[in-house]
C-alpha positions as CSV (number, residue, x, y, z in Angstrom):
1,M,-39.8,45.3,-66.2
2,S,-39.1,47.2,-69.4
3,R,-36.9,46.7,-72.4
4,Q,-35.2,49.3,-74.6
5,I,-35.8,49.0,-78.3
6,A,-34.7,51.1,-81.2
7,V,-37.3,52.3,-83.8
8,R,-37.1,54.7,-86.7
9,L,-39.9,57.2,-86.9
10,P,-40.7,59.9,-89.4
11,D,-39.5,63.4,-88.5
12,D,-43.1,64.7,-88.0
13,I,-43.8,62.0,-85.5
14,V,-40.7,62.7,-83.5
15,D,-41.6,66.4,-83.6
16,Y,-45.0,65.4,-82.1
17,L,-43.4,63.4,-79.4
18,D,-41.1,66.3,-78.5
19,L,-44.0,68.7,-78.4
20,A,-46.0,66.5,-76.1
21,V,-43.0,66.3,-73.7
22,T,-42.3,70.1,-74.0
23,E,-45.9,70.9,-73.3
24,G,-45.9,68.6,-70.3
25,R,-48.5,66.2,-71.6
26,D,-46.1,63.3,-71.0
27,S,-42.8,63.0,-69.2
28,S,-40.8,61.4,-72.1
29,R,-41.0,60.2,-75.6
30,A,-41.3,56.7,-74.3
31,A,-44.3,57.7,-72.2
32,V,-46.1,59.1,-75.3
33,I,-45.4,56.0,-77.3
34,T,-46.4,53.7,-74.4
35,R,-49.7,55.6,-74.0
36,A,-50.4,55.3,-77.7
37,L,-49.6,51.6,-77.8
38,E,-51.7,50.9,-74.7
39,R,-54.6,52.7,-76.3
40,E,-54.2,50.6,-79.5
41,R,-54.0,47.4,-77.5
42,R,-57.3,48.3,-75.7
43,R,-58.9,49.2,-79.0
44,E,-57.9,45.8,-80.5
45,V,-59.3,44.0,-77.5
46,A,-62.6,45.9,-77.7
47,L,-62.9,45.1,-81.4
48,R,-62.2,41.4,-80.7
49,D,-64.9,41.4,-78.0
50,V,-67.4,43.1,-80.4
51,R,-66.6,40.5,-83.0
52,I,-67.1,37.7,-80.5
53,L,-70.4,39.1,-79.3
54,S,-71.6,39.7,-82.9
55,E,-70.8,36.1,-83.9
56,K,-72.6,34.7,-80.8
57,S,-75.6,32.5,-81.3
58,T,-79.0,34.1,-81.9
59,D,-79.9,33.7,-78.2
60,V,-81.4,37.0,-77.2
61,D,-79.7,38.7,-74.3
62,D,-78.8,42.2,-73.1
63,L,-75.7,42.5,-75.2
64,D,-77.3,41.8,-78.6
65,E,-77.8,45.4,-79.5
66,L,-74.3,46.3,-78.3
67,A,-72.9,43.6,-80.5
68,R,-74.9,44.7,-83.5
69,Y,-73.8,48.3,-83.0
70,G,-70.2,47.4,-82.5
71,A,-70.1,45.3,-85.6
72,T,-71.0,48.4,-87.7
73,L,-68.0,50.4,-86.4
74,P,-65.0,50.7,-88.6
75,T,-61.9,48.8,-87.4
76,D,-59.7,51.9,-87.5
77,V,-61.6,53.9,-84.8
78,P,-59.1,55.9,-82.8
């Protein structure tokens, strides 16, 4: 299921969307936006997981190093 929404975007962003479609990287403006939002959602979930792991108790396990590393990453990683 999908819903149609209306958004206002800056001209340069719309130009980027149109170029992506013209070059065949995506089939429509909506496809470009959907791909970007899905990537952002995955990034937020990954950051949440890193925060959870980094706040976990001091029990030593295989994920401790990953949690420490992830906690050092900036939250605006693309």
